[in-house]
All heavy atoms as an XYZ file, in Angstrom:
774
protein
N     -26.471    -11.526    259.726
C     -26.530    -11.855    261.138
C     -27.112    -10.654    261.876
O     -26.764     -9.524    261.601
C     -25.134    -12.179    261.649
C     -25.167    -12.813    263.005
S     -23.568    -13.421    263.589
C     -22.925    -14.340    262.235
N     -27.990    -10.933    262.819
C     -28.670     -9.886    263.568
C     -28.330    -10.010    265.053
O     -28.351    -11.104    265.597
C     -30.180    -10.042    263.348
O     -30.890     -9.179    264.176
N     -28.010     -8.886    265.691
C     -27.690     -8.896    267.122
C     -28.873     -8.333    267.882
O     -29.450     -7.326    267.492
C     -26.441     -8.072    267.388
C     -25.954     -8.189    268.836
C     -24.533     -7.727    268.951
C     -23.748     -8.938    269.230
N     -22.492     -9.113    269.506
N     -29.253     -9.004    268.974
C     -30.388     -8.546    269.770
C     -30.147     -8.863    271.243
O     -29.306     -9.690    271.582
C     -31.694     -9.204    269.278
O     -32.801     -8.587    269.909
C     -31.716    -10.690    269.555
N     -30.898     -8.185    272.105
C     -30.811     -8.442    273.544
C     -31.747     -9.579    273.912
O     -32.858     -9.682    273.399
C     -31.178     -7.195    274.334
C     -30.118     -6.114    274.271
C     -30.386     -5.043    275.301
C     -29.389     -3.925    275.237
N     -28.029     -4.284    275.446
N     -31.272    -10.443    274.811
C     -32.073    -11.543    275.347
C     -31.810    -11.632    276.843
O     -30.776    -11.177    277.327
C     -31.735    -12.898    274.673
C     -32.053    -12.873    273.188
C     -30.289    -13.303    274.903
N     -32.759    -12.210    277.559
C     -32.540    -12.500    278.976
C     -32.232    -13.985    279.085
O     -33.069    -14.833    278.753
C     -33.778    -12.151    279.827
C     -34.038    -10.641    279.762
C     -33.580    -12.610    281.269
C     -35.317    -10.215    280.466
N     -31.011    -14.297    279.490
C     -30.616    -15.691    279.670
C     -31.157    -16.163    281.014
O     -30.856    -15.585    282.061
C     -29.089    -15.864    279.581
C     -28.680    -17.283    279.961
C     -28.598    -15.523    278.184
N     -31.995    -17.198    280.960
C     -32.635    -17.762    282.148
C     -31.789    -18.884    282.743
O     -31.713    -19.053    283.951
C     -34.039    -18.308    281.794
C     -34.922    -17.183    281.259
C     -34.691    -19.010    282.968
C     -35.176    -16.082    282.251
N     -31.153    -19.678    281.885
C     -30.299    -20.760    282.377
C     -29.257    -21.132    281.330
O     -29.453    -20.918    280.136
C     -31.131    -22.003    282.739
O     -31.651    -22.615    281.578
N     -28.157    -21.666    281.814
C     -27.104    -22.220    280.960
C     -26.643    -23.505    281.628
O     -26.292    -23.494    282.812
C     -25.948    -21.241    280.819
N     -26.690    -24.615    280.890
C     -26.276    -25.889    281.490
C     -25.437    -26.686    280.500
O     -25.766    -26.784    279.321
C     -27.499    -26.701    281.937
O     -28.377    -26.924    280.855
N     -24.343    -27.229    281.020
C     -23.448    -28.048    280.201
C     -23.999    -29.457    280.071
O     -24.657    -29.963    280.971
C     -22.084    -28.159    280.876
C     -21.172    -27.040    280.599
C     -19.839    -27.358    281.223
N     -18.861    -26.362    280.832
C     -17.736    -26.142    281.481
N     -17.458    -26.842    282.558
N     -16.908    -25.228    281.060
N     -23.676    -30.084    278.943
C     -23.979    -31.507    278.801
C     -22.797    -32.193    278.125
O     -22.042    -31.586    277.370
C     -25.273    -31.735    278.008
C     -25.270    -31.189    276.600
C     -24.800    -31.955    275.531
C     -25.723    -29.905    276.332
C     -24.793    -31.452    274.242
C     -25.721    -29.399    275.036
C     -25.263    -30.181    274.003
O     -25.253    -29.685    272.727
N     -22.626    -33.460    278.468
C     -21.575    -34.287    277.874
C     -22.101    -35.712    277.870
O     -22.290    -36.311    278.924
C     -20.290    -34.186    278.694
C     -19.107    -34.858    278.074
C     -17.852    -34.563    278.901
C     -16.611    -34.927    278.148
N     -15.401    -34.540    278.909
N     -22.381    -36.207    276.665
C     -22.969    -37.538    276.513
C     -21.996    -38.389    275.710
O     -21.572    -38.015    274.616
C     -24.327    -37.448    275.786
C     -25.267    -36.523    276.562
C     -24.931    -38.826    275.601
C     -26.461    -36.058    275.780
N     -21.651    -39.565    276.261
C     -20.739    -40.483    275.583
C     -21.550    -41.639    275.025
O     -22.281    -42.305    275.767
C     -19.645    -40.999    276.547
C     -18.712    -41.961    275.834
C     -18.866    -39.839    277.154
N     -21.435    -41.886    273.712
C     -22.113    -43.013    273.076
C     -21.429    -44.294    273.538
O     -20.228    -44.477    273.320
C     -22.034    -42.879    271.552
C     -22.822    -43.949    270.828
O     -22.586    -45.147    271.081
O     -23.668    -43.577    269.991
N     -22.184    -45.174    274.191
C     -21.598    -46.391    274.755
C     -21.117    -47.361    273.677
O     -20.267    -48.208    273.945
C     -22.596    -47.082    275.683
O     -23.770    -47.406    274.976
N     -21.625    -47.261    272.466
C     -21.200    -48.164    271.386
C     -19.958    -47.668    270.663
O     -19.067    -48.445    270.363
C     -22.335    -48.349    270.372
C     -23.517    -49.077    270.966
O     -23.358    -49.953    271.794
N     -24.703    -48.699    270.546
N     -19.923    -46.363    270.371
C     -18.824    -45.823    269.563
C     -17.796    -45.041    270.378
O     -16.697    -44.788    269.897
C     -19.370    -44.879    268.478
O     -19.960    -43.732    269.111
C     -20.405    -45.580    267.611
N     -18.173    -44.632    271.587
C     -17.290    -43.797    272.386
C     -17.302    -42.340    271.960
O     -16.609    -41.503    272.532
N     -18.109    -42.020    270.935
C     -18.203    -40.641    270.455
C     -18.802    -39.752    271.542
O     -19.746    -40.143    272.226
C     -19.077    -40.585    269.202
C     -19.150    -39.211    268.592
C     -19.986    -39.192    267.320
O     -20.169    -40.244    266.692
O     -20.458    -38.096    266.980
N     -18.236    -38.562    271.691
C     -18.678    -37.623    272.718
C     -19.472    -36.498    272.074
O     -18.992    -35.851    271.138
C     -17.482    -37.039    273.497
C     -16.720    -38.158    274.206
C     -17.950    -35.980    274.490
C     -15.424    -37.718    274.837
N     -20.670    -36.268    272.578
C     -21.502    -35.143    272.162
C     -21.576    -34.208    273.369
O     -22.078    -34.604    274.430
C     -22.894    -35.625    271.751
C     -23.791    -34.506    271.298
O     -23.333    -33.401    271.024
N     -25.077    -34.771    271.235
N     -21.054    -33.000    273.218
C     -21.028    -32.081    274.351
C     -21.333    -30.667    273.905
O     -21.179    -30.325    272.740
C     -19.674    -32.126    275.060
C     -18.517    -31.670    274.217
C     -17.189    -31.833    274.934
O     -17.096    -32.490    275.956
N     -16.157    -31.211    274.405
N     -21.797    -29.869    274.852
C     -22.111    -28.482    274.557
C     -22.735    -27.810    275.762
O     -22.701    -28.328    276.883
N     -23.331    -26.662    275.526
C     -24.017    -25.898    276.565
C     -25.387    -25.528    276.032
O     -25.495    -24.960    274.949
C     -23.235    -24.612    276.910
O     -21.927    -24.972    277.368
C     -23.942    -23.795    277.982
N     -26.426    -25.877    276.788
C     -27.787    -25.500    276.425
C     -28.115    -24.193    277.124
O     -27.922    -24.063    278.332
C     -28.795    -26.582    276.847
O     -28.477    -27.792    276.162
C     -30.215    -26.173    276.519
N     -28.623    -23.232    276.346
C     -28.974    -21.917    276.872
C     -30.472    -21.708    276.664
O     -30.973    -21.888    275.557
C     -28.197    -20.797    276.144
C     -28.525    -19.434    276.731
C     -26.701    -21.066    276.190
N     -31.178    -21.346    277.722
C     -32.601    -20.999    277.629
C     -32.705    -19.494    277.842
O     -32.071    -18.940    278.749
C     -33.403    -21.724    278.688
C     -33.292    -23.222    278.562
C     -34.585    -23.801    278.134
N     -34.468    -25.248    278.080
C     -35.122    -25.980    277.235
N     -35.955    -25.435    276.397
N     -34.983    -27.283    277.219
N     -33.521    -18.835    276.997
C     -33.574    -17.378    277.062
C     -34.941    -16.851    276.666
O     -35.748    -17.541    276.040
C     -32.500    -16.771    276.155
C     -32.626    -17.153    274.705
C     -33.379    -16.388    273.827
C     -32.000    -18.284    274.217
C     -33.509    -16.738    272.495
C     -32.117    -18.654    272.885
C     -32.873    -17.871    272.020
N     -35.184    -15.604    277.068
C     -36.372    -14.849    276.666
C     -35.906    -13.808    275.664
O     -34.932    -13.085    275.920
C     -37.030    -14.148    277.878
C     -37.500    -15.165    278.902
C     -38.180    -13.258    277.427
C     -37.928    -14.548    280.220
N     -36.589    -13.717    274.536
C     -36.232    -12.716    273.536
C     -36.583    -11.328    274.072
O     -37.667    -11.113    274.592
C     -36.968    -12.992    272.226
C     -36.388    -12.230    271.071
O     -35.199    -11.925    271.057
N     -37.207    -11.916    270.103
N     -35.657    -10.385    273.950
C     -35.876     -9.034    274.460
C     -35.200     -8.846    275.802
O     -34.577     -9.753    276.335
N     -35.340     -7.639    276.353
C     -34.659     -7.348    277.611
C     -35.618     -6.874    278.694
O     -35.240     -6.163    279.609
C     -33.543     -6.332    277.399
C     -34.037     -4.990    276.883
O     -35.232     -4.884    276.539
O     -33.228     -4.056    276.821
N     -36.886     -7.281    278.588
C     -37.818     -6.956    279.667
C     -38.521     -8.230    280.113
O     -38.527     -9.232    279.403
C     -38.829     -5.877    279.241
C     -39.787     -6.373    278.184
O     -40.530     -7.322    278.412
N     -39.792     -5.744    277.031
N     -39.090     -8.177    281.287
C     -39.708     -9.359    281.881
C     -41.227     -9.369    281.711
O     -41.944     -9.975    282.487
C     -39.354     -9.453    283.369
C     -37.891     -9.718    283.641
S     -37.329    -11.322    283.043
C     -38.303    -12.435    284.038
N     -41.733     -8.705    280.676
C     -43.169     -8.707    280.431
C     -43.595    -10.086    279.949
O     -43.048    -10.596    278.970
C     -43.528     -7.655    279.380
C     -43.323     -6.224    279.841
C     -44.206     -5.841    281.009
O     -45.388     -6.236    281.031
O     -43.698     -5.157    281.909
N     -44.574    -10.703    280.610
C     -45.028    -12.019    280.150
C     -45.755    -11.916    278.811
O     -46.200    -10.846    278.404
C     -45.973    -12.486    281.250
C     -46.243    -11.321    282.104
C     -45.230    -10.260    281.822
N     -45.885    -13.048    278.145
C     -46.577    -13.108    276.854
C     -48.020    -12.653    277.010
O     -48.662    -12.920    278.018
C     -46.575    -14.537    276.322
S     -44.959    -15.104    275.831
N     -48.526    -12.013    275.977
C     -49.913    -11.567    275.953
C     -50.706    -12.393    274.941
O     -51.651    -11.929    274.349
C     -49.983    -10.076    275.586
C     -49.260     -9.173    276.556
C     -49.843     -9.226    277.957
O     -51.054     -9.274    278.131
N     -48.979     -9.244    278.953
N     -50.316    -13.623    274.740
C     -50.936    -14.521    273.772
C     -52.025    -15.337    274.469
O     -51.891    -15.696    275.632
C     -49.849    -15.458    273.223
C     -50.277    -16.236    272.012
O     -51.437    -16.661    271.957
O     -49.433    -16.435    271.126
N     -53.089    -15.648    273.764
C     -54.184    -16.420    274.377
C     -53.806    -17.884    274.580
O     -54.456    -18.586    275.346
C     -55.486    -16.339    273.538
C     -56.022    -14.920    273.516
C     -55.274    -16.866    272.136
N     -52.743    -18.353    273.917
C     -52.373    -19.764    274.005
C     -51.166    -20.041    274.886
O     -50.694    -21.179    274.947
C     -52.100    -20.310    272.600
C     -53.354    -20.317    271.748
O     -54.440    -20.548    272.309
O     -53.237    -20.089    270.528
N     -50.638    -19.017    275.554
C     -49.492    -19.228    276.438
C     -49.583    -18.262    277.611
O     -49.967    -17.112    277.450
C     -48.143    -19.064    275.688
C     -46.975    -19.391    276.612
C     -48.006    -17.690    275.100
C     -45.645    -19.472    275.903
N     -49.232    -18.762    278.789
C     -49.161    -17.926    279.985
C     -47.721    -17.906    280.444
O     -47.069    -18.944    280.500
C     -50.056    -18.490    281.088
C     -51.530    -18.420    280.752
C     -52.360    -18.969    281.877
C     -53.832    -18.904    281.508
N     -54.675    -19.396    282.593
N     -47.232    -16.743    280.757
C     -45.851    -16.631    281.225
C     -44.920    -16.213    280.117
O     -45.152    -15.209    279.450
N     -43.880    -17.003    279.900
C     -42.825    -16.633    278.958
C     -42.621    -17.707    277.900
O     -42.698    -18.891    278.185
C     -41.503    -16.412    279.705
C     -41.621    -15.343    280.746
C     -41.853    -15.656    282.075
C     -41.537    -14.013    280.392
C     -41.990    -14.666    283.032
C     -41.672    -13.005    281.346
C     -41.900    -13.346    282.657
O     -42.032    -12.364    283.592
N     -42.354    -17.274    276.697
C     -42.004    -18.188    275.610
C     -40.476    -18.247    275.582
O     -39.818    -17.250    275.275
C     -42.553    -17.668    274.298
C     -42.431    -18.645    273.157
C     -43.055    -18.081    271.896
N     -44.398    -17.598    272.111
C     -45.512    -18.241    271.749
N     -45.432    -19.387    271.143
N     -46.697    -17.709    271.979
N     -39.920    -19.394    275.932
C     -38.472    -19.533    276.034
C     -37.859    -20.002    274.729
O     -38.385    -20.905    274.075
C     -38.104    -20.533    277.130
C     -38.527    -20.165    278.549
C     -38.076    -21.241    279.526
C     -37.968    -18.819    278.958
N     -36.742    -19.383    274.377
C     -35.936    -19.856    273.272
C     -34.885    -20.811    273.813
O     -34.578    -20.809    275.007
N     -34.353    -21.632    272.943
C     -33.321    -22.594    273.339
C     -32.222    -22.579    272.294
O     -32.494    -22.586    271.093
C     -33.931    -23.995    273.436
C     -32.960    -25.076    273.805
C     -33.675    -26.418    273.845
C     -32.711    -27.552    274.075
N     -33.384    -28.851    273.991
N     -30.988    -22.534    272.751
C     -29.834    -22.566    271.846
C     -28.800    -23.523    272.403
O     -28.726    -23.745    273.612
C     -29.228    -21.173    271.707
N     -28.021    -24.093    271.520
C     -26.909    -24.942    271.924
C     -25.630    -24.278    271.437
O     -25.513    -23.935    270.259
C     -27.061    -26.339    271.325
O     -26.037    -27.182    271.788
N     -24.699    -24.056    272.369
C     -23.407    -23.452    272.030
C     -22.311    -24.393    272.526
O     -22.590    -25.426    273.144
C     -23.260    -22.036    272.646
C     -24.307    -21.088    272.064
C     -23.362    -22.064    274.159
N     -21.074    -24.054    272.272
C     -19.948    -24.907    272.630
C     -19.838    -25.182    274.125
O     -20.261    -24.397    274.966
N     -19.247    -26.318    274.444
C     -19.068    -26.755    275.831
C     -18.318    -25.708    276.649
O     -18.721    -25.379    277.765
C     -18.309    -28.088    275.835
C     -18.160    -28.724    277.183
C     -19.194    -29.481    277.729
C     -16.981    -28.607    277.909
C     -19.059    -30.092    278.965
C     -16.835    -29.212    279.149
C     -17.878    -29.955    279.676
O     -17.739    -30.552    280.907
N     -17.249    -25.168    276.109
C     -16.431    -24.191    276.838
C     -17.078    -22.812    276.920
O     -16.663    -21.991    277.732
C     -15.040    -24.075    276.206
C     -14.228    -25.355    276.387
O     -14.474    -26.072    277.377
O     -13.372    -25.645    275.530
N     -18.110    -22.554    276.114
C     -18.804    -21.269    276.179
C     -19.641    -21.137    277.451
O     -20.077    -20.040    277.793
C     -19.672    -21.069    274.933
C     -18.826    -20.843    273.687
C     -19.655    -20.584    272.462
O     -20.482    -19.651    272.489
O     -19.469    -21.313    271.466
N     -19.822    -22.224    278.171
C     -20.522    -22.196    279.462
C     -19.918    -21.130    280.372
O     -20.634    -20.422    281.085
C     -20.435    -23.580    280.113
C     -20.987    -23.644    281.501
C     -22.350    -23.805    281.729
C     -20.146    -23.558    282.607
C     -22.865    -23.882    283.009
C     -20.655    -23.625    283.887
C     -22.000    -23.786    284.085
O     -22.503    -23.847    285.358
N     -18.618    -20.998    280.338
C     -17.917    -20.052    281.216
C     -18.190    -18.596    280.869
O     -17.887    -17.707    281.662
C     -16.413    -20.326    281.190
C     -16.081    -21.699    281.770
O     -16.774    -22.136    282.709
O     -15.132    -22.339    281.273
N     -18.757    -18.320    279.699
C     -19.102    -16.943    279.316
C     -20.319    -16.424    280.081
O     -20.537    -15.225    280.159
C     -19.392    -16.859    277.817
C     -18.247    -17.230    276.883
C     -18.739    -17.205    275.435
C     -17.078    -16.278    277.073
N     -21.109    -17.329    280.635
C     -22.348    -16.948    281.330
C     -22.054    -16.727    282.813
O     -22.340    -17.565    283.653
C     -23.427    -18.015    281.092
C     -23.784    -18.149    279.645
C     -23.195    -19.118    278.848
C     -24.681    -17.275    279.061
C     -23.502    -19.233    277.505
C     -25.001    -17.372    277.713
C     -24.405    -18.355    276.941
N     -21.465    -15.580    283.118
C     -21.043    -15.266    284.493
C     -22.208    -14.858    285.383
O     -22.190    -15.111    286.581
C     -20.006    -14.133    284.477
C     -18.806    -14.423    283.623
C     -17.751    -15.120    284.403
C     -16.486    -15.257    283.582
N     -15.893    -16.556    283.670
N     -23.229    -14.195    284.806
C     -24.382    -13.711    285.575
C     -25.642    -14.286    284.939
O     -26.005    -13.924    283.826
C     -24.450    -12.169    285.554
C     -25.665    -11.669    286.318
C     -23.171    -11.557    286.098
N     -26.273    -15.230    285.631
C     -27.506    -15.853    285.130
C     -28.500    -15.923    286.274
O     -28.159    -16.440    287.338
C     -27.226    -17.269    284.577
C     -28.508    -17.947    284.153
C     -26.238    -17.205    283.415
N     -29.707    -15.390    286.112
C     -30.191    -14.748    284.900
C     -29.557    -13.379    284.704
O     -29.115    -12.743    285.646
C     -31.700    -14.640    285.127
C     -31.877    -14.630    286.609
C     -30.741    -15.438    287.164
N     -29.541    -12.945    283.447
C     -28.999    -11.640    283.101
C     -29.306    -11.305    281.656
O     -29.750    -12.161    280.890
N     -29.063    -10.050    281.293
C     -29.303     -9.593    279.927
C     -28.010     -9.773    279.130
O     -26.929     -9.380    279.573
C     -29.745     -8.117    279.893
C     -29.956     -7.649    278.456
C     -31.021     -7.920    280.713
N     -28.147    -10.382    277.950
C     -27.009    -10.646    277.073
C     -27.330    -10.145    275.667
O     -28.492    -10.094    275.270
C     -26.720    -12.153    276.999
C     -26.047    -12.688    278.244
C     -26.764    -12.866    279.418
C     -24.700    -12.996    278.251
C     -26.150    -13.339    280.569
C     -24.077    -13.477    279.396
C     -24.810    -13.646    280.550
O     -24.197    -14.110    281.684
N     -26.291     -9.792    274.926
C     -26.420     -9.557    273.490
C     -26.109    -10.884    272.816
O     -25.170    -11.584    273.209
C     -25.428     -8.496    273.011
C     -25.757     -7.137    273.569
O     -26.895     -6.700    273.524
N     -24.759     -6.456    274.104
N     -26.906    -11.247    271.820
C     -26.685    -12.502    271.107
C     -26.839    -12.266    269.615
O     -27.603    -11.401    269.182
C     -27.677    -13.561    271.574
N     -26.105    -13.035    268.843
C     -26.220    -13.003    267.389
C     -27.244    -14.038    266.957
O     -27.264    -15.148    267.482
C     -24.878    -13.329    266.724
C     -23.827    -12.293    267.016
O     -24.106    -11.100    267.007
N     -22.623    -12.735    267.303
N     -28.072    -13.681    265.992
C     -29.035    -14.614    265.422
C     -28.788    -14.699    263.933
O     -28.701    -13.682    263.249
C     -30.469    -14.175    265.708
C     -30.855    -14.383    267.142
C     -30.635    -13.400    268.083
C     -31.423    -15.572    267.548
C     -30.971    -13.588    269.412
C     -31.763    -15.777    268.868
C     -31.538    -14.790    269.804
N     -28.670    -15.928    263.437
C     -28.411    -16.160    262.028
C     -29.417    -17.178    261.510
O     -29.797    -18.105    262.231
C     -26.988    -16.687    261.846
C     -26.516    -16.647    260.419
O     -27.091    -15.878    259.623
O     -25.577    -17.389    260.091
N     -29.864    -17.011    260.286
C     -30.811    -17.940    259.681
C     -30.050    -18.808    258.687
O     -29.298    -18.308    257.851
C     -31.949    -17.190    258.957
C     -32.749    -16.379    259.985
C     -32.844    -18.160    258.206
C     -33.807    -15.488    259.375
N     -30.253    -20.121    258.808
C     -29.634    -21.064    257.889
C     -30.712    -21.980    257.324
O     -31.741    -22.210    257.963
C     -28.575    -21.883    258.617
N     -30.473    -22.488    256.140
C     -31.406    -23.430    255.538
C     -30.826    -24.828    255.708
O     -29.703    -25.117    255.275
C     -31.638    -23.098    254.053
C     -32.261    -21.713    253.943
C     -32.518    -24.160    253.400
C     -32.486    -21.217    252.547
N     -31.609    -25.682    256.374
C     -31.181    -27.055    256.648
C     -31.246    -27.888    255.370
O     -31.818    -27.465    254.354
C     -32.070    -27.656    257.730
N     -30.693    -29.083    255.430
C     -30.674    -29.978    254.281
C     -32.051    -30.322    253.755
O     -32.230    -30.582    252.565
N     -33.055    -30.305    254.637
C     -34.413    -30.622    254.198
C     -35.165    -29.384    253.711
O     -36.343    -29.454    253.395
C     -35.197    -31.316    255.315
C     -35.398    -30.440    256.540
O     -34.932    -29.280    256.557
O     -36.034    -30.914    257.502
N     -34.483    -28.241    253.650
C     -35.089    -27.022    253.131
C     -35.766    -26.152    254.169
O     -36.232    -25.065    253.852
N     -35.821    -26.602    255.430
C     -36.438    -25.787    256.470
C     -35.443    -24.732    256.944
O     -34.233    -24.942    256.920
C     -36.905    -26.632    257.664
O     -35.779    -27.335    258.201
C     -37.977    -27.624    257.262
N     -35.989    -23.608    257.382
C     -35.140    -22.538    257.905
C     -34.927    -22.747    259.398
O     -35.859    -23.063    260.130
C     -35.778    -21.182    257.642
C     -35.773    -20.830    256.181
S     -36.581    -19.280    255.747
C     -35.961    -18.141    256.911
N     -33.701    -22.595    259.835
C     -33.331    -22.730    261.239
C     -32.712    -21.414    261.702
O     -31.926    -20.806    260.980
C     -32.310    -23.850    261.438
C     -32.727    -25.193    260.889
C     -33.720    -25.869    261.771
C     -34.042    -27.238    261.215
N     -35.085    -27.907    261.906
N     -33.078    -20.997    262.896
C     -32.464    -19.816    263.493
C     -31.442    -20.301    264.510
O     -31.745    -21.138    265.357
C     -33.521    -18.916    264.179
C     -32.848    -17.739    264.853
C     -34.548    -18.448    263.159
N     -30.241    -19.783    264.404
C     -29.169    -20.190    265.315
C     -28.709    -18.991    266.120
O     -28.421    -17.933    265.557
C     -28.010    -20.781    264.530
C     -26.895    -21.245    265.425
C     -25.802    -21.942    264.685
C     -24.757    -22.323    265.726
N     -23.701    -23.108    265.259
N     -28.652    -19.159    267.436
C     -28.153    -18.113    268.332
C     -26.693    -18.414    268.672
O     -26.323    -19.569    268.869
C     -28.995    -18.062    269.602
N     -25.880    -17.374    268.732
C     -24.463    -17.541    269.064
C     -23.910    -16.219    269.580
O     -24.604    -15.205    269.591
C     -23.680    -17.991    267.825
O     -23.713    -16.971    266.842
N     -22.666    -16.234    269.999
C     -21.982    -15.001    270.383
C     -22.611    -14.286    271.562
O     -22.706    -13.063    271.569
N     -23.035    -15.033    272.572
C     -23.640    -14.411    273.745
C     -22.607    -13.576    274.492
O     -21.518    -14.057    274.798
C     -24.198    -15.481    274.690
C     -25.442    -16.155    274.184
C     -25.371    -17.264    273.367
C     -26.693    -15.674    274.534
C     -26.515    -17.892    272.910
C     -27.851    -16.287    274.084
C     -27.761    -17.403    273.261
N     -22.954    -12.303    274.763
C     -22.071    -11.401    275.518
C     -22.888    -10.737    276.614
O     -23.959    -10.179    276.339
C     -21.503    -10.317    274.601
C     -20.611    -10.840    273.504
C     -20.192     -9.748    272.532
O     -20.820     -8.665    272.519
O     -19.231     -9.982    271.792
N     -22.370    -10.759    277.839
C     -23.077    -10.151    278.962
C     -23.262     -8.659    278.725
O     -22.332     -7.964    278.315
C     -22.315    -10.387    280.262
C     -22.970     -9.755    281.457
C     -24.130    -10.279    281.987
C     -22.427     -8.617    282.037
C     -24.757     -9.690    283.082
C     -23.041     -8.021    283.136
C     -24.198     -8.569    283.648
O     -24.821     -7.971    284.731
N     -24.496     -8.155    278.977
C     -24.783     -6.727    278.787
C     -25.100     -6.026    280.097
O     -24.583     -4.944    280.360
C     -25.947     -6.552    277.815
N     -25.980     -6.631    280.936
C     -26.392     -5.957    282.175
C     -27.122     -6.931    283.075
O     -27.545     -8.004    282.646
C     -27.301     -4.766    281.853
O     -28.499     -5.206    281.246
N     -27.321     -6.535    284.352
C     -28.120     -7.383    285.239
C     -29.571     -7.427    284.793
O     -30.011     -6.604    283.995
C     -27.987     -6.719    286.616
C     -27.227     -5.470    286.429
C     -26.823     -5.341    285.002
N     -30.290     -8.378    285.324
C     -31.706     -8.522    285.027
C     -32.440     -7.274    285.509
O     -32.183     -6.771    286.591
C     -32.230     -9.755    285.766
C     -33.566    -10.310    285.356
C     -33.537    -10.775    283.912
C     -33.930    -11.478    286.246
N     -33.381     -6.729    284.681
C     -34.101     -5.540    285.113
C     -34.977     -5.838    286.317
O     -35.469     -6.953    286.475
C     -34.945     -5.166    283.893
C     -34.974     -6.375    283.033
C     -33.767     -7.193    283.368
N     -35.156     -4.841    287.149
C     -35.995     -5.009    288.351
C     -37.451     -5.204    287.942
O     -37.916     -4.633    286.966
C     -35.879     -3.784    289.242
N     -38.144     -6.056    288.677
C     -39.558     -6.292    288.406
C     -40.365     -5.035    288.721
O     -40.058     -4.293    289.646
C     -40.060     -7.459    289.236
N     -41.422     -4.801    287.927
C     -42.257     -3.614    288.140
C     -43.429     -3.945    289.015
O     -43.943     -4.990    289.076
C     -42.749     -3.083    286.799
C     -41.613     -2.551    285.968
C     -42.138     -2.033    284.648
C     -40.969     -1.524    283.820
N     -41.369     -1.021    282.548
């Protein structure tokens, strides 16, 4: 598991109830920029920021007290059933306010 700084841009809760089964799917979607600076991408195929997306537990929404802000997050690589590698973000911890724009 690797810990790195990210800038959390948004955190939003979701709760979806399956109308047929009554099963509840819930969690918190987190959008973030990898790293702790606001430098836009320097890629020829993207302008602005490349956002990462993670899904964490529903109650973890309350951990995001300052958004946007800099957080430490854990990144783990897992191999899915189809053999593809998936990166999972977890363990978001507030580190500092968003850096001032230059």
